[in-house]
mmCIF file as gemmi writes it, N, C-alpha and C atoms, coordinates in Angstrom:
data_model
loop_
_atom_site.group_PDB
_atom_site.id
_atom_site.type_symbol
_atom_site.label_atom_id
_atom_site.label_alt_id
_atom_site.label_comp_id
_atom_site.label_asym_id
_atom_site.label_entity_id
_atom_site.label_seq_id
_atom_site.pdbx_PDB_ins_code
_atom_site.Cartn_x
_atom_site.Cartn_y
_atom_site.Cartn_z
_atom_site.occupancy
_atom_site.B_iso_or_equiv
_atom_site.pdbx_formal_charge
_atom_site.auth_seq_id
_atom_site.auth_asym_id
_atom_site.pdbx_PDB_model_num
ATOM 1 N N . MET Axp A 1 ? -22.996 14.01 8.823 1 0 ? 1 A 1
ATOM 2 C CA . MET Axp A 1 ? -24.192 15.308 8.599 1 0 ? 1 A 1
ATOM 3 C C . MET Axp A 1 ? -24.678 15.281 7.046 1 0 ? 1 A 1
ATOM 4 N N . SER Axp A 2 ? -26.033 15.129 7.116 1 0 ? 2 A 1
ATOM 5 C CA . SER Axp A 2 ? -26.444 15.105 5.615 1 0 ? 2 A 1
ATOM 6 C C . SER Axp A 2 ? -26.186 16.242 5.055 1 0 ? 2 A 1
ATOM 7 N N . LYS Axp A 3 ? -26.39 16.219 3.544 1 0 ? 3 A 1
ATOM 8 C CA . LYS Axp A 3 ? -26.485 17.112 2.804 1 0 ? 3 A 1
ATOM 9 C C . LYS Axp A 3 ? -27.636 17.438 1.865 1 0 ? 3 A 1
ATOM 10 N N . THR Axp A 4 ? -27.877 18.487 1.532 1 0 ? 4 A 1
ATOM 11 C CA . THR Axp A 4 ? -29.303 18.687 0.737 1 0 ? 4 A 1
ATOM 12 C C . THR Axp A 4 ? -28.531 18.265 -0.592 1 0 ? 4 A 1
ATOM 13 N N . VAL Axp A 5 ? -29.457 18.5 -1.704 1 0 ? 5 A 1
ATOM 14 C CA . VAL Axp A 5 ? -29.259 18.04 -3.406 1 0 ? 5 A 1
ATOM 15 C C . VAL Axp A 5 ? -28.364 19.386 -3.799 1 0 ? 5 A 1
ATOM 16 N N . ALA Axp A 6 ? -28.895 20.538 -3.15 1 0 ? 6 A 1
ATOM 17 C CA . ALA Axp A 6 ? -28.184 21.629 -3.706 1 0 ? 6 A 1
ATOM 18 C C . ALA Axp A 6 ? -27.244 21.577 -3.305 1 0 ? 6 A 1
ATOM 19 N N . GLN Axp A 7 ? -26.612 20.893 -2.338 1 0 ? 7 A 1
ATOM 20 C CA . GLN Axp A 7 ? -25.097 20.887 -1.632 1 0 ? 7 A 1
ATOM 21 C C . GLN Axp A 7 ? -24.003 20.123 -2.369 1 0 ? 7 A 1
ATOM 22 N N . MET Axp A 8 ? -24.684 19.215 -3.036 1 0 ? 8 A 1
ATOM 23 C CA . MET Axp A 8 ? -23.994 17.732 -3.771 1 0 ? 8 A 1
ATOM 24 C C . MET Axp A 8 ? -23.333 18.205 -4.899 1 0 ? 8 A 1
ATOM 25 N N . THR Axp A 9 ? -22.408 17.584 -4.882 1 0 ? 9 A 1
ATOM 26 C CA . THR Axp A 9 ? -21.797 17.893 -6.534 1 0 ? 9 A 1
ATOM 27 C C . THR Axp A 9 ? -22.961 17.152 -7.515 1 0 ? 9 A 1
ATOM 28 N N . GLU Axp A 10 ? -22.155 17.195 -8.648 1 0 ? 10 A 1
ATOM 29 C CA . GLU Axp A 10 ? -22.873 16.427 -9.991 1 0 ? 10 A 1
ATOM 30 C C . GLU Axp A 10 ? -22.636 14.976 -9.672 1 0 ? 10 A 1
ATOM 31 N N . ASP Axp A 11 ? -21.564 14.25 -9.571 1 0 ? 11 A 1
ATOM 32 C CA . ASP Axp A 11 ? -20.952 13.436 -9.378 1 0 ? 11 A 1
ATOM 33 C C . ASP Axp A 11 ? -21.683 12.523 -8.04 1 0 ? 11 A 1
ATOM 34 N N . GLU Axp A 12 ? -21.839 13.381 -7.15 1 0 ? 12 A 1
ATOM 35 C CA . GLU Axp A 12 ? -22.548 12.663 -5.817 1 0 ? 12 A 1
ATOM 36 C C . GLU Axp A 12 ? -23.863 12.714 -6.322 1 0 ? 12 A 1
ATOM 37 N N . LEU Axp A 13 ? -24.98 13.727 -6.792 1 0 ? 13 A 1
ATOM 38 C CA . LEU Axp A 13 ? -26.161 13.593 -6.978 1 0 ? 13 A 1
ATOM 39 C C . LEU Axp A 13 ? -26.376 12.522 -8.018 1 0 ? 13 A 1
ATOM 40 N N . LYS Axp A 14 ? -25.525 12.354 -9.241 1 0 ? 14 A 1
ATOM 41 C CA . LYS Axp A 14 ? -25.392 10.819 -9.975 1 0 ? 14 A 1
ATOM 42 C C . LYS Axp A 14 ? -25.548 9.569 -9.3 1 0 ? 14 A 1
ATOM 43 N N . GLU Axp A 15 ? -24.453 9.571 -8.354 1 0 ? 15 A 1
ATOM 44 C CA . GLU Axp A 15 ? -24.445 8.697 -7.645 1 0 ? 15 A 1
ATOM 45 C C . GLU Axp A 15 ? -25.534 8.023 -6.728 1 0 ? 15 A 1
ATOM 46 N N . LEU Axp A 16 ? -26.343 9.163 -5.861 1 0 ? 16 A 1
ATOM 47 C CA . LEU Axp A 16 ? -27.248 8.793 -5.462 1 0 ? 16 A 1
ATOM 48 C C . LEU Axp A 16 ? -28.588 8.139 -6.463 1 0 ? 16 A 1
ATOM 49 N N . ILE Axp A 17 ? -28.638 8.564 -7.404 1 0 ? 17 A 1
ATOM 50 C CA . ILE Axp A 17 ? -29.767 8.524 -8.258 1 0 ? 17 A 1
ATOM 51 C C . ILE Axp A 17 ? -29.251 7.189 -8.551 1 0 ? 17 A 1
ATOM 52 N N . ALA Axp A 18 ? -28.046 6.816 -8.934 1 0 ? 18 A 1
ATOM 53 C CA . ALA Axp A 18 ? -27.795 5.304 -9.419 1 0 ? 18 A 1
ATOM 54 C C . ALA Axp A 18 ? -28.291 4.607 -8.168 1 0 ? 18 A 1
ATOM 55 N N . LEU Axp A 19 ? -27.85 4.503 -7.27 1 0 ? 19 A 1
ATOM 56 C CA . LEU Axp A 19 ? -27.889 3.99 -5.845 1 0 ? 19 A 1
ATOM 57 C C . LEU Axp A 19 ? -29.563 3.832 -5.613 1 0 ? 19 A 1
ATOM 58 N N . ALA Axp A 20 ? -30.447 4.687 -6.141 1 0 ? 20 A 1
ATOM 59 C CA . ALA Axp A 20 ? -31.786 4.643 -5.768 1 0 ? 20 A 1
ATOM 60 C C . ALA Axp A 20 ? -32.41 3.483 -6.572 1 0 ? 20 A 1
ATOM 61 N N . VAL Axp A 21 ? -32.038 4.095 -7.687 1 0 ? 21 A 1
ATOM 62 C CA . VAL Axp A 21 ? -32.723 3.405 -9.019 1 0 ? 21 A 1
ATOM 63 C C . VAL Axp A 21 ? -32.5 1.47 -8.945 1 0 ? 21 A 1
ATOM 64 N N . GLU Axp A 22 ? -30.931 1.458 -8.832 1 0 ? 22 A 1
ATOM 65 C CA . GLU Axp A 22 ? -30.536 0.059 -8.539 1 0 ? 22 A 1
ATOM 66 C C . GLU Axp A 22 ? -31.693 -0.767 -7.568 1 0 ? 22 A 1
ATOM 67 N N . GLN Axp A 23 ? -31.648 -0.055 -6.145 1 0 ? 23 A 1
ATOM 68 C CA . GLN Axp A 23 ? -32.476 -0.499 -4.973 1 0 ? 23 A 1
ATOM 69 C C . GLN Axp A 23 ? -33.736 -0.501 -5.353 1 0 ? 23 A 1
ATOM 70 N N . LYS Axp A 24 ? -34.13 0.22 -6.078 1 0 ? 24 A 1
ATOM 71 C CA . LYS Axp A 24 ? -35.742 -0.033 -6.695 1 0 ? 24 A 1
ATOM 72 C C . LYS Axp A 24 ? -35.899 -1.4 -7.403 1 0 ? 24 A 1
ATOM 73 N N . LEU Axp A 25 ? -35.063 -1.552 -8.54 1 0 ? 25 A 1
ATOM 74 C CA . LEU Axp A 25 ? -34.892 -2.704 -9.468 1 0 ? 25 A 1
ATOM 75 C C . LEU Axp A 25 ? -35.074 -3.73 -8.673 1 0 ? 25 A 1
ATOM 76 N N . VAL Axp A 26 ? -34.095 -3.891 -7.593 1 0 ? 26 A 1
ATOM 77 C CA . VAL Axp A 26 ? -33.463 -4.83 -6.821 1 0 ? 26 A 1
ATOM 78 C C . VAL Axp A 26 ? -35.112 -5.263 -6.45 1 0 ? 26 A 1
ATOM 79 N N . GLU Axp A 27 ? -35.598 -4.446 -5.307 1 0 ? 27 A 1
ATOM 80 C CA . GLU Axp A 27 ? -36.51 -4.175 -4.795 1 0 ? 27 A 1
ATOM 81 C C . GLU Axp A 27 ? -38.143 -5.124 -5.793 1 0 ? 27 A 1
ATOM 82 N N . LEU Axp A 28 ? -38.734 -4.395 -6.802 1 0 ? 28 A 1
ATOM 83 C CA . LEU Axp A 28 ? -39.198 -5.053 -7.772 1 0 ? 28 A 1
ATOM 84 C C . LEU Axp A 28 ? -38.712 -6.518 -8.444 1 0 ? 28 A 1
ATOM 85 N N . LEU Axp A 29 ? -37.631 -6.471 -8.8 1 0 ? 29 A 1
ATOM 86 C CA . LEU Axp A 29 ? -37.329 -7.881 -9.247 1 0 ? 29 A 1
ATOM 87 C C . LEU Axp A 29 ? -36.369 -8.753 -8.933 1 0 ? 29 A 1
ATOM 88 N N . GLY Axp A 30 ? -35.885 -8.762 -7.617 1 0 ? 30 A 1
ATOM 89 C CA . GLY Axp A 30 ? -35.479 -9.368 -7.061 1 0 ? 30 A 1
ATOM 90 C C . GLY Axp A 30 ? -33.906 -9.566 -7.394 1 0 ? 30 A 1
ATOM 91 N N . ASP Axp A 31 ? -33.163 -10.171 -6.663 1 0 ? 31 A 1
ATOM 92 C CA . ASP Axp A 31 ? -31.512 -10.371 -7.203 1 0 ? 31 A 1
ATOM 93 C C . ASP Axp A 31 ? -31.991 -11.847 -7.659 1 0 ? 31 A 1
ATOM 94 N N . PRO Axp A 32 ? -31.362 -11.749 -9.15 1 0 ? 32 A 1
ATOM 95 C CA . PRO Axp A 32 ? -31.522 -13.237 -10.291 1 0 ? 32 A 1
ATOM 96 C C . PRO Axp A 32 ? -30.443 -14.101 -9.548 1 0 ? 32 A 1
ATOM 97 N N . ASP Axp A 33 ? -29.486 -13.699 -8.704 1 0 ? 33 A 1
ATOM 98 C CA . ASP Axp A 33 ? -28.441 -14.328 -8.641 1 0 ? 33 A 1
ATOM 99 C C . ASP Axp A 33 ? -28.743 -15.1 -7.246 1 0 ? 33 A 1
ATOM 100 N N . GLU Axp A 34 ? -29.836 -14.691 -6.336 1 0 ? 34 A 1
ATOM 101 C CA . GLU Axp A 34 ? -29.991 -15.23 -5.027 1 0 ? 34 A 1
ATOM 102 C C . GLU Axp A 34 ? -29.948 -16.641 -5.031 1 0 ? 34 A 1
ATOM 103 N N . GLY Axp A 35 ? -29.261 -16.979 -4.203 1 0 ? 35 A 1
ATOM 104 C CA . GLY Axp A 35 ? -29.176 -18.281 -3.599 1 0 ? 35 A 1
ATOM 105 C C . GLY Axp A 35 ? -28.55 -19.472 -4.758 1 0 ? 35 A 1
ATOM 106 N N . LEU Axp A 36 ? -27.559 -18.618 -5.54 1 0 ? 36 A 1
ATOM 107 C CA . LEU Axp A 36 ? -26.373 -19.278 -6.507 1 0 ? 36 A 1
ATOM 108 C C . LEU Axp A 36 ? -25.362 -19.179 -5.743 1 0 ? 36 A 1
ATOM 109 N N . GLU Axp A 37 ? -24.54 -20.336 -6.126 1 0 ? 37 A 1
ATOM 110 C CA . GLU Axp A 37 ? -23 -20.339 -5.372 1 0 ? 37 A 1
ATOM 111 C C . GLU Axp A 37 ? -22.103 -19.704 -6.407 1 0 ? 37 A 1
ATOM 112 N N . ILE Axp A 38 ? -20.959 -19.502 -5.931 1 0 ? 38 A 1
ATOM 113 C CA . ILE Axp A 38 ? -19.906 -18.766 -6.98 1 0 ? 38 A 1
ATOM 114 C C . ILE Axp A 38 ? -19.14 -19.883 -6.893 1 0 ? 38 A 1
ATOM 115 N N . ARG Axp A 39 ? -18.763 -20.591 -8.15 1 0 ? 39 A 1
ATOM 116 C CA . ARG Axp A 39 ? -17.72 -21.381 -8.579 1 0 ? 39 A 1
ATOM 117 C C . ARG Axp A 39 ? -16.451 -21.216 -7.611 1 0 ? 39 A 1
ATOM 118 N N . GLN Axp A 40 ? -15.775 -21.982 -7.504 1 0 ? 40 A 1
ATOM 119 C CA . GLN Axp A 40 ? -14.282 -21.895 -6.356 1 0 ? 40 A 1
ATOM 120 C C . GLN Axp A 40 ? -13.456 -21.186 -7.584 1 0 ? 40 A 1
ATOM 121 N N . SER Axp A 41 ? -13.208 -21.634 -8.623 1 0 ? 41 A 1
ATOM 122 C CA . SER Axp A 41 ? -12.833 -20.905 -9.918 1 0 ? 41 A 1
ATOM 123 C C . SER Axp A 41 ? -12.499 -19.305 -9.85 1 0 ? 41 A 1
ATOM 124 N N . LEU Axp A 42 ? -14.069 -19.06 -9.869 1 0 ? 42 A 1
ATOM 125 C CA . LEU Axp A 42 ? -14.551 -17.54 -10.277 1 0 ? 42 A 1
ATOM 126 C C . LEU Axp A 42 ? -14.01 -16.753 -9.184 1 0 ? 42 A 1
ATOM 127 N N . ARG Axp A 43 ? -14.345 -17.766 -7.867 1 0 ? 43 A 1
ATOM 128 C CA . ARG Axp A 43 ? -13.893 -16.552 -6.349 1 0 ? 43 A 1
ATOM 129 C C . ARG Axp A 43 ? -12.286 -16.375 -6.456 1 0 ? 43 A 1
ATOM 130 N N . LYS Axp A 44 ? -11.618 -17.282 -7.243 1 0 ? 44 A 1
ATOM 131 C CA . LYS Axp A 44 ? -9.969 -17.237 -7.048 1 0 ? 44 A 1
ATOM 132 C C . LYS Axp A 44 ? -9.665 -16.45 -7.829 1 0 ? 44 A 1
ATOM 133 N N . ARG Axp A 45 ? -10.52 -16.149 -9.058 1 0 ? 45 A 1
ATOM 134 C CA . ARG Axp A 45 ? -10.246 -15.078 -10.255 1 0 ? 45 A 1
ATOM 135 C C . ARG Axp A 45 ? -10.591 -13.817 -9.43 1 0 ? 45 A 1
ATOM 136 N N . LEU Axp A 46 ? -11.536 -13.725 -8.985 1 0 ? 46 A 1
ATOM 137 C CA . LEU Axp A 46 ? -11.708 -11.914 -8.291 1 0 ? 46 A 1
ATOM 138 C C . LEU Axp A 46 ? -11.217 -11.982 -7.272 1 0 ? 46 A 1
ATOM 139 N N . LEU Axp A 47 ? -10.596 -12.78 -6.585 1 0 ? 47 A 1
ATOM 140 C CA . LEU Axp A 47 ? -9.758 -12.417 -5.546 1 0 ? 47 A 1
ATOM 141 C C . LEU Axp A 47 ? -8.501 -11.598 -5.902 1 0 ? 47 A 1
ATOM 142 N N . ARG Axp A 48 ? -7.83 -12.685 -6.898 1 0 ? 48 A 1
ATOM 143 C CA . ARG Axp A 48 ? -6.732 -12.095 -7.737 1 0 ? 48 A 1
ATOM 144 C C . ARG Axp A 48 ? -7.096 -10.93 -8.028 1 0 ? 48 A 1
ATOM 145 N N . GLN Axp A 49 ? -7.756 -10.597 -8.698 1 0 ? 49 A 1
ATOM 146 C CA . GLN Axp A 49 ? -8.163 -9.641 -9.544 1 0 ? 49 A 1
ATOM 147 C C . GLN Axp A 49 ? -8.117 -8.129 -8.666 1 0 ? 49 A 1
ATOM 148 N N . LYS Axp A 50 ? -8.707 -8.569 -7.086 1 0 ? 50 A 1
ATOM 149 C CA . LYS Axp A 50 ? -9.075 -7.594 -6.01 1 0 ? 50 A 1
ATOM 150 C C . LYS Axp A 50 ? -7.771 -7.232 -5.208 1 0 ? 50 A 1
ATOM 151 N N . ARG Axp A 51 ? -6.529 -8.306 -5.207 1 0 ? 51 A 1
ATOM 152 C CA . ARG Axp A 51 ? -5.115 -7.948 -5.134 1 0 ? 51 A 1
ATOM 153 C C . ARG Axp A 51 ? -4.738 -6.777 -6.399 1 0 ? 51 A 1
ATOM 154 N N . ALA Axp A 52 ? -4.736 -7.32 -7.202 1 0 ? 52 A 1
ATOM 155 C CA . ALA Axp A 52 ? -4.055 -6.753 -8.298 1 0 ? 52 A 1
ATOM 156 C C . ALA Axp A 52 ? -4.506 -5.34 -8.421 1 0 ? 52 A 1
ATOM 157 N N . LEU Axp A 53 ? -5.656 -4.763 -8.009 1 0 ? 53 A 1
ATOM 158 C CA . LEU Axp A 53 ? -6.215 -3.743 -7.88 1 0 ? 53 A 1
ATOM 159 C C . LEU Axp A 53 ? -5.97 -2.814 -6.918 1 0 ? 53 A 1
ATOM 160 N N . VAL Axp A 54 ? -5.638 -3.411 -5.621 1 0 ? 54 A 1
ATOM 161 C CA . VAL Axp A 54 ? -5.283 -2.628 -4.582 1 0 ? 54 A 1
ATOM 162 C C . VAL Axp A 54 ? -3.657 -2.508 -4.479 1 0 ? 54 A 1
ATOM 163 N N . LYS Axp A 55 ? -2.825 -3.288 -5.238 1 0 ? 55 A 1
ATOM 164 C CA . LYS Axp A 55 ? -1.417 -2.818 -5.834 1 0 ? 55 A 1
ATOM 165 C C . LYS Axp A 55 ? -1.653 -1.928 -6.905 1 0 ? 55 A 1
ATOM 166 N N . GLY Axp A 56 ? -2.252 -1.715 -6.91 1 0 ? 56 A 1
ATOM 167 C CA . GLY Axp A 56 ? -2.485 -0.38 -8.24 1 0 ? 56 A 1
ATOM 168 C C . GLY Axp A 56 ? -2.219 -0.666 -9.768 1 0 ? 56 A 1
ATOM 169 N N . GLU Axp A 57 ? -2.254 -2.301 -9.816 1 0 ? 57 A 1
ATOM 170 C CA . GLU Axp A 57 ? -2.462 -2.779 -11.433 1 0 ? 57 A 1
ATOM 171 C C . GLU Axp A 57 ? -3.47 -2.652 -11.92 1 0 ? 57 A 1
ATOM 172 N N . ARG Axp A 58 ? -3.343 -2.216 -13.166 1 0 ? 58 A 1
ATOM 173 C CA . ARG Axp A 58 ? -4.693 -2.126 -14.057 1 0 ? 58 A 1
ATOM 174 C C . ARG Axp A 58 ? -5 -3.18 -15.294 1 0 ? 58 A 1
ATOM 175 N N . GLY Axp A 59 ? -6.055 -3.372 -15.366 1 0 ? 59 A 1
ATOM 176 C CA . GLY Axp A 59 ? -6.022 -4.521 -16.626 1 0 ? 59 A 1
ATOM 177 C C . GLY Axp A 59 ? -5.7 -3.692 -18.012 1 0 ? 59 A 1
ATOM 178 N N . GLU Axp A 60 ? -5.691 -4.685 -18.937 1 0 ? 60 A 1
ATOM 179 C CA . GLU Axp A 60 ? -5.783 -3.934 -20.217 1 0 ? 60 A 1
ATOM 180 C C . GLU Axp A 60 ? -6.351 -3.107 -21.039 1 0 ? 60 A 1
ATOM 181 N N . PRO Axp A 61 ? -5.543 -2.11 -21.253 1 0 ? 61 A 1
ATOM 182 C CA . PRO Axp A 61 ? -6.214 -0.805 -22.132 1 0 ? 61 A 1
ATOM 183 C C . PRO Axp A 61 ? -7.1 -1.096 -23.065 1 0 ? 61 A 1
ATOM 184 N N . PHE Axp A 62 ? -8.744 -0.537 -23.074 1 0 ? 62 A 1
ATOM 185 C CA . PHE Axp A 62 ? -9.599 -0.874 -23.994 1 0 ? 62 A 1
ATOM 186 C C . PHE Axp A 62 ? -9.393 -0.897 -25.332 1 0 ? 62 A 1
ATOM 187 N N . GLU Axp A 63 ? -8.526 0.02 -25.706 1 0 ? 63 A 1
ATOM 188 C CA . GLU Axp A 63 ? -8.261 -0.021 -26.821 1 0 ? 63 A 1
ATOM 189 C C . GLU Axp A 63 ? -7.44 -0.919 -27.38 1 0 ? 63 A 1
ATOM 190 N N . ASP Axp A 64 ? -6.391 -1.484 -26.585 1 0 ? 64 A 1
ATOM 191 C CA . ASP Axp A 64 ? -5.942 -2.849 -26.968 1 0 ? 64 A 1
ATOM 192 C C . ASP Axp A 64 ? -6.307 -3.941 -26.974 1 0 ? 64 A 1
ATOM 193 N N . VAL Axp A 65 ? -7.34 -3.937 -26.138 1 0 ? 65 A 1
ATOM 194 C CA . VAL Axp A 65 ? -8.648 -5.402 -26.372 1 0 ? 65 A 1
ATOM 195 C C . VAL Axp A 65 ? -9.029 -5.348 -27.77 1 0 ? 65 A 1
ATOM 196 N N . VAL Axp A 66 ? -9.64 -3.953 -27.879 1 0 ? 66 A 1
ATOM 197 C CA . VAL Axp A 66 ? -10.598 -3.932 -29.294 1 0 ? 66 A 1
ATOM 198 C C . VAL Axp A 66 ? -9.229 -4.133 -30.21 1 0 ? 66 A 1
ATOM 199 N N . ARG Axp A 67 ? -8.196 -3.984 -30.26 1 0 ? 67 A 1
ATOM 200 C CA . ARG Axp A 67 ? -7.447 -3.777 -31.741 1 0 ? 67 A 1
ATOM 201 C C . ARG Axp A 67 ? -7.323 -5.341 -31.426 1 0 ? 67 A 1
ATOM 202 N N . ARG Axp A 68 ? -6.818 -6.365 -30.322 1 0 ? 68 A 1
ATOM 203 C CA . ARG Axp A 68 ? -6.605 -7.783 -30.197 1 0 ? 68 A 1
ATOM 204 C C . ARG Axp A 68 ? -7.716 -8.296 -30.542 1 0 ? 68 A 1
ATOM 205 N N . LEU Axp A 69 ? -9.049 -8.369 -30.574 1 0 ? 69 A 1
ATOM 206 C CA . LEU Axp A 69 ? -9.864 -8.874 -30.712 1 0 ? 69 A 1
ATOM 207 C C . LEU Axp A 69 ? -10.438 -8.505 -31.847 1 0 ? 69 A 1
ATOM 208 N N . LYS Axp A 70 ? -9.802 -7.875 -32.547 1 0 ? 70 A 1
ATOM 209 C CA . LYS Axp A 70 ? -10.37 -7.07 -34.196 1 0 ? 70 A 1
ATOM 210 C C . LYS Axp A 70 ? -12.005 -6.902 -34.092 1 0 ? 70 A 1
ATOM 211 N N . LEU Axp A 71 ? -12.198 -5.828 -32.974 1 0 ? 71 A 1
ATOM 212 C CA . LEU Axp A 71 ? -13.134 -5.475 -33.184 1 0 ? 71 A 1
ATOM 213 C C . LEU Axp A 71 ? -13.664 -4.324 -34.018 1 0 ? 71 A 1
ATOM 214 N N . PRO Axp A 72 ? -14.578 -3.844 -34.691 1 0 ? 72 A 1
ATOM 215 C CA . PRO Axp A 72 ? -15.014 -2.944 -34.999 1 0 ? 72 A 1
ATOM 216 C C . PRO Axp A 72 ? -14.854 -1.315 -34.394 1 0 ? 72 A 1
């Protein structure tokens, strides 16, 4: 069942707009990664991250990364 804009939450509207903008940019500019292959090492890393996320594991908190890297 379709919703009208008036029936959408603010987050749903933002998601809809973001999706439309992304689709238009890809349509106009194309996909810069099209035709490229993913290295096996990157593929393994992404799959490992996906499994960790499914298990509920999260990465390092942003504040800790900033401190560790001594960023301003």
